[in-house]
C-alpha positions in Angstrom: -42.5 27.4 5.8 -44.4 29.9 8.0 -41.2 30.3 10.1 -38.5 32.8 9.3 -36.4 31.9 6.3 -32.7 32.9 6.2 -32.4 34.5 2.7 -29.1 33.3 1.1 -26.4 35.9 0.6 -24.0 35.8 -2.3 -20.5 37.4 -2.1 -19.8 37.2 -5.9 -21.7 37.3 -9.1 -24.3 34.7 -9.8 -24.3 32.6 -13.0 -27.5 30.6 -13.3 -30.0 29.2 -15.7 -33.7 29.2 -14.7 -36.6 27.3 -16.0 -39.7 29.1 -14.8 -43.1 27.7 -13.9 -46.0 28.6 -16.3 -47.8 31.9 -16.2 -50.6 32.3 -13.6 -52.2 35.1 -15.6 -52.5 32.9 -18.7 -53.4 29.7 -16.9 -56.4 31.3 -15.2 -57.6 33.1 -18.3 -57.4 29.8 -20.2 -59.3 28.0 -17.5 -62.2 30.5 -17.6 -62.4 30.5 -21.4 -62.3 26.7 -21.4 -65.1 26.4 -18.9 -67.3 28.7 -21.1 -66.3 27.1 -24.4 -68.6 25.0 -26.6 -66.2 22.0 -26.6 -63.4 20.6 -24.5 -60.0 22.2 -24.2 -56.5 20.9 -23.4 -54.3 23.2 -21.4 -50.7 21.9 -21.5 -48.1 22.9 -18.9 -50.6 24.7 -16.7 -49.3 26.4 -13.6 -50.1 24.2 -10.6 -50.0 26.7 -7.7 -52.4 28.0 -5.1 -54.1 30.7 -7.4 -54.6 28.3 -10.3 -55.9 25.5 -8.0 -58.4 27.9 -6.5 -59.5 28.9 -10.0 -59.9 25.3 -11.1 -61.8 24.3 -7.9 -64.1 27.3 -8.4 -64.9 26.3 -12.0 -65.5 22.7 -11.0 -67.9 23.9 -8.3 -69.8 25.7 -11.1 -70.2 22.5 -13.2 -66.9 22.2 -15.3 -65.1 19.0 -15.3 -61.3 19.3 -15.1 -59.1 16.2 -15.4 -55.8 17.3 -14.0 -53.0 15.3 -15.5 -49.3 15.7 -14.8 -48.5 17.5 -18.1 -52.0 18.7 -19.2 -55.5 19.5 -18.0 -58.5 18.4 -20.0 -61.3 20.9 -19.4 -64.8 19.9 -20.3 -67.7 22.4 -20.0 -70.7 21.2 -18.1 -74.3 22.3 -17.7 -75.1 25.2 -15.4 -75.3 24.2 -11.7 -78.2 24.9 -9.4 -78.7 25.2 -5.7 -76.1 26.7 -3.4 -72.4 26.9 -4.2 -69.4 28.2 -2.1 -66.3 29.5 -3.8 -63.0 30.0 -1.9 -61.1 32.8 -3.5 -58.1 32.6 -1.2 -56.1 35.8 -2.0 -56.4 35.4 -5.7 -57.7 38.5 -7.5 -58.4 36.6 -10.7 -60.7 34.2 -8.8 -62.6 36.9 -6.9 -63.0 39.0 -10.0 -63.1 36.6 -13.0 -65.5 34.0 -11.5 -68.5 36.1 -10.5 -69.6 36.8 -14.1 -69.3 33.1 -14.8 -71.5 32.4 -11.7 -74.1 34.8 -13.1 -74.5 32.4 -16.0 -75.5 29.6 -13.6 -78.7 29.0 -11.9 -77.3 28.9 -8.4 -76.7 31.1 -5.4 -72.9 31.3 -5.4 -71.1 32.7 -2.3 -67.6 34.1 -2.7 -65.2 34.5 0.3 -61.5 34.1 0.9 -58.5 34.8 3.2 -58.8 37.6 5.8 -56.8 40.0 3.6 -59.0 39.2 0.6 -61.9 40.9 2.5 -59.8 44.1 2.3 -59.3 44.0 -1.5 -61.4 46.4 -3.6 -64.4 44.6 -5.0 -67.0 47.4 -5.3 -66.5 47.6 -9.0 -67.2 43.9 -9.5 -70.4 44.1 -7.5 -71.6 47.3 -9.0 -70.8 46.2 -12.6 -72.8 42.9 -12.2 -75.7 44.8 -10.7 -75.5 47.2 -13.6 -76.0 44.1 -15.8 -79.2 43.2 -13.9 -77.6 40.5 -11.8 -78.8 40.0 -8.3 -76.1 40.2 -5.6 -76.2 40.0 -1.9 -73.3 42.0 -0.5 -71.7 45.4 -0.3 -68.2 46.3 -1.6 -66.0 43.5 -0.3 -66.0 39.8 0.2 -68.1 37.9 1.2 -71.0 38.3 -1.3 -73.4 36.1 -3.1 -74.2 36.0 -6.8 -77.7 34.7 -7.6 -77.5 33.5 -11.2 -80.5 33.1 -13.4 -78.8 31.3 -16.3 -78.4 34.3 -18.6 -77.2 37.9 -18.7 -79.3 40.0 -21.1 -77.9 43.6 -20.6 -75.6 44.6 -23.4 -73.9 47.8 -22.4 -72.1 49.0 -19.3 -69.8 51.8 -18.1 -67.4 51.1 -15.2 -64.4 52.8 -13.5 -61.6 50.2 -13.5 -58.9 52.5 -12.3 -58.1 50.2 -9.3 -57.5 47.1 -11.4 -57.7 46.0 -15.1 -59.1 42.7 -13.8 -62.5 44.3 -13.5 -62.5 44.8 -17.3 -60.9 41.4 -18.1 -63.5 39.6 -15.9 -66.4 41.0 -18.0 -64.7 40.5 -21.4 -64.0 36.8 -20.7 -67.7 36.0 -20.0 -69.2 38.5 -22.4 -69.4 36.1 -25.4 -71.9 34.0 -23.4 -74.1 37.0 -22.6 -77.3 37.0 -24.6 -76.4 40.1 -26.6 -72.7 40.2 -26.0 -71.3 43.4 -24.3 -70.2 46.9 -25.1 -68.0 47.9 -22.1 -66.8 51.5 -21.5 -64.0 52.4 -19.0 -64.8 55.9 -17.6 -62.1 56.3 -15.0 -59.0 58.6 -15.2 -56.5 55.8 -15.9 -56.5 52.1 -16.6 -53.5 50.1 -15.1 -51.9 46.9 -16.5 -52.6 47.3 -20.2 -50.6 44.1 -21.0 -53.1 42.0 -19.1 -56.0 43.5 -21.1 -54.1 42.8 -24.3 -53.7 39.2 -23.1 -57.4 38.9 -22.4 -58.4 40.2 -25.8 -55.8 38.1 -27.6 -57.0 34.9 -26.0 -60.7 35.7 -26.8 -59.8 36.2 -30.5 -57.8 32.9 -30.6 -61.1 31.2 -29.8 -63.0 32.9 -32.6 -64.6 35.6 -30.5 -65.1 39.0 -32.2 -63.7 41.8 -30.0 -63.6 45.4 -31.2 -61.2 47.5 -29.1 -60.5 50.2 -31.8 -61.8 53.0 -29.5 -59.6 53.5 -26.5 -61.4 52.6 -23.3 -64.2 50.8 -25.1 -64.6 47.1 -25.9 -67.4 45.5 -28.0 -67.6 41.7 -27.6 -70.0 40.0 -29.9 -72.1 37.1 -28.6 -71.3 33.7 -29.9 -69.5 30.4 -29.2 -66.1 30.2 -27.6 -64.0 27.5 -29.3 -62.3 24.8 -27.4 -58.5 24.8 -28.0 -55.3 22.8 -27.4 -52.8 25.3 -25.9 -49.5 25.4 -24.1 -49.0 27.9 -21.3 -45.9 30.3 -21.6 -43.4 30.6 -18.7 -44.4 33.2 -16.1 -42.2 36.2 -17.0 -43.2 38.2 -14.0 -41.8 35.4 -11.8 -38.5 35.8 -13.7 -38.1 39.1 -12.0 -36.3 38.0 -8.9 -33.8 36.0 -10.9 -33.1 38.8 -13.3 -32.7 41.1 -10.3 -30.1 38.6 -9.0 -28.0 39.2 -12.1 -28.4 42.9 -11.7 -27.5 43.3 -8.1 -24.6 40.8 -8.2 -23.1 41.8 -11.5 -23.7 38.3 -12.8 -25.6 36.5 -15.5 -29.0 34.7 -15.5 -30.3 32.8 -18.5 -34.1 32.3 -18.6 -35.3 29.3 -20.6 -38.1 29.5 -23.2 -38.5 33.2 -23.2 -41.1 33.9 -25.9 -40.2 36.1 -28.8 -43.6 37.7 -28.7 -45.9 37.8 -25.7 -48.6 39.9 -24.0 -47.1 39.2 -20.6 -46.2 42.2 -18.4 -43.0 40.5 -17.4 -41.5 41.1 -20.8 -40.8 44.6 -19.6 -37.9 43.2 -17.6 -35.8 43.6 -20.8 -36.3 47.3 -20.7 -36.0 47.6 -16.9 -32.7 45.7 -16.9 -31.3 48.2 -19.4 -32.4 51.2 -17.2 -30.5 49.8 -14.3 -27.4 49.5 -16.5 -27.7 45.8 -17.4 -28.4 44.2 -20.7 -30.3 41.3 -22.2 -29.7 39.2 -25.4 -31.6 36.3 -27.0 -29.6 33.1 -27.4 -31.9 30.7 -29.2 -34.9 30.0 -27.0 -33.1 31.6 -23.9 -32.8 35.2 -22.8 -29.6 36.1 -21.0 -29.5 39.0 -18.6 -26.2 40.5 -17.7 -25.7 42.7 -14.6 -23.8 45.9 -14.7 -20.5 46.8 -12.9 -22.4 49.7 -11.3 -26.1 49.6 -10.6 -27.7 52.8 -11.7 -30.7 54.5 -10.1 -33.8 54.7 -12.3 -36.9 56.8 -13.0 -39.6 54.4 -14.2 -43.3 54.7 -14.9 -44.6 51.2 -14.0 -48.3 51.9 -14.5 -48.7 49.1 -17.1 -46.5 46.6 -15.2 -47.1 47.3 -11.6 -46.8 43.7 -10.5 -43.1 44.0 -11.2 -42.7 47.0 -8.8 -41.7 45.1 -5.6 -38.7 43.5 -7.1 -37.8 46.7 -9.0 -37.9 48.5 -5.7 -35.6 45.9 -4.1 -33.0 46.4 -6.9 -33.4 50.2 -6.6 -32.6 50.0 -2.8 -29.2 48.5 -3.8 -28.4 50.9 -6.6 -25.7 53.6 -6.6 -28.1 56.5 -6.9 -31.7 57.5 -6.1 -34.7 56.0 -7.9 -38.3 57.0 -8.5 -41.1 54.6 -9.3 -44.2 56.2 -10.7 -47.7 55.3 -11.9 -48.4 52.6 -9.3 -51.0 54.0 -6.9 -53.2 51.0 -7.7 -50.7 48.7 -5.9 -52.3 49.8 -2.6 -55.2 47.5 -3.5 -53.1 44.4 -4.3 -52.4 41.4 -2.1 -51.4 44.0 0.4 -50.8 47.8 0.2 -47.5 47.2 -1.6 -46.3 50.8 -1.5 -46.7 51.0 2.3 -45.3 47.5 2.8 -42.2 48.2 0.6 -41.5 51.5 2.4 -41.9 49.9 5.8 -39.8 46.8 5.2 -37.0 48.5 3.3 -36.8 51.3 5.9 -36.8 48.6 8.7 -33.5 47.4 7.2 -32.0 50.9 7.2 -33.3 52.1 3.9 -34.7 55.5 2.9 -37.9 55.0 1.1 -40.7 57.6 0.8 -44.2 57.0 -0.4 -45.6 59.5 -3.0 -49.1 59.8 -4.3 -48.4 57.3 -7.1 -45.3 55.5 -6.2 -42.0 55.5 -4.3 -38.8 57.5 -4.0 -35.9 55.3 -3.0 -32.7 56.8 -1.8 -30.0 54.1 -1.3 -28.4 53.7 2.1 -26.4 50.9 3.6 -28.8 48.2 4.6 -28.5 45.8 7.5 -30.0 42.4 8.4 -33.3 42.0 10.1 -36.8 40.5 9.6 -38.6 41.3 6.4 -42.3 40.8 6.6 -44.2 39.6 3.5 -47.8 40.4 4.4 -48.7 37.0 2.8 -47.7 38.6 -0.6 -45.6 36.5 -3.0 -44.1 39.6 -4.6 -42.9 40.9 -1.3 -41.2 37.6 -0.6 -39.4 37.9 -4.0 -38.3 41.4 -3.1 -36.9 40.2 0.3 -35.0 37.4 -1.4 -33.3 39.9 -3.7 -32.3 42.1 -0.8 -30.9 39.1 1.0 -28.5 38.3 -1.8 -26.6 41.5 -1.0 -27.4 42.0 2.7 -26.4 39.3 5.2 -28.9 38.0 7.9 -32.1 39.0 6.2 -34.9 36.8 7.7 -38.0 36.5 5.5 -41.3 35.9 7.3 -43.7 33.5 5.5 -41.6 32.8 2.4 -44.2 30.2 1.6 -46.4 33.0 0.2 -44.4 32.4 -3.0 -46.5 29.2 -3.5 -49.3 31.5 -4.7 -47.7 31.5 -8.2 -44.3 29.7 -7.7 -44.4 26.6 -5.5 -40.7 25.7 -6.1 -39.3 29.2 -5.6 -37.2 28.5 -2.5 -35.6 25.4 -4.1 -34.9 27.2 -7.4 -33.5 30.3 -5.5 -31.0 28.1 -3.7 -29.3 27.4 -7.1 -28.2 31.0 -7.2 -25.8 30.5 -4.4 -24.4 27.0 -5.2 
């Protein structure tokens, strides 16, 4: 679907029930841990999308066997590979950041590259951190680069600045139990975004019997030792719920999301709070969470530092609110799939909006919007934002809506249910 997609417009409130695909963040962490485990693992209901397929293919290239069934994947660790290996990262931050430490445990020369935009994403911290652990790397601060593994990582302490992405920390923590002496990792930057993703990483390590001490803020001590194989079911992707929750908010309707976990480390769980800030509400009904849109959509002032991936859809809702909004704490979004702050300001203003970039976010002053082409920059979250705008604004044409396949291959089909 690289051609323009006419976003459906809804004249009244939506009333829908959504069953989401599984979490990309969880699926890719589970795959890495399963590949490094001492015994096979079963991953039930994995997300099957571009990012997770790239991750699985990368781990297979490094010697892991992954039997991909319709309902579950059986992951069997293999011996370290040798020779030359090429890894396609696509535009997946988890692949380009999580897999290099795994490659360092091989005995191969592993070259990482990806989509053209992937060569613009910040990778200096990945490269410098691995060099700080004594790992040989050919490359500079971006893709492509080559990790020359020697079968083990002996260094046991490292300080990094992960202000640009918490993935730099998660990548090292996931592989650290397999380092000869484990790892004590210190974050020395001013801030650390996306804390829920770090909580997810630590929780998954502990579920596999790994000892992680994170009692000192900004420091993690991971003890060396085996990683247990597990049988695990992946939660629904709550970040992907955002566009559907936004549909309830902007139309004054209701959306019920199936299988919303009562407890979770996913960043998308923050939608319960965000909906309330816009004037909406949410209530549990058994295993479902129902979101109810307000009669009047309020403007918001939100610090999204820990949940920045939700910002594009939040910005779309704010552009349709009754008053101005400010989104804070998300300067790190400039290094995501695209510069999301610049992209949101450009595309919303193209449709008649009034959006101003700040040092760490956006100021959004609602104005009547009109139809036009909304560019996605190959970014799935930008496509979600465009679809939300299209619900309320006729004749919005979304360029490359197929970018949603990165984490939600069936998005266009499921979105159509909102208007039927």
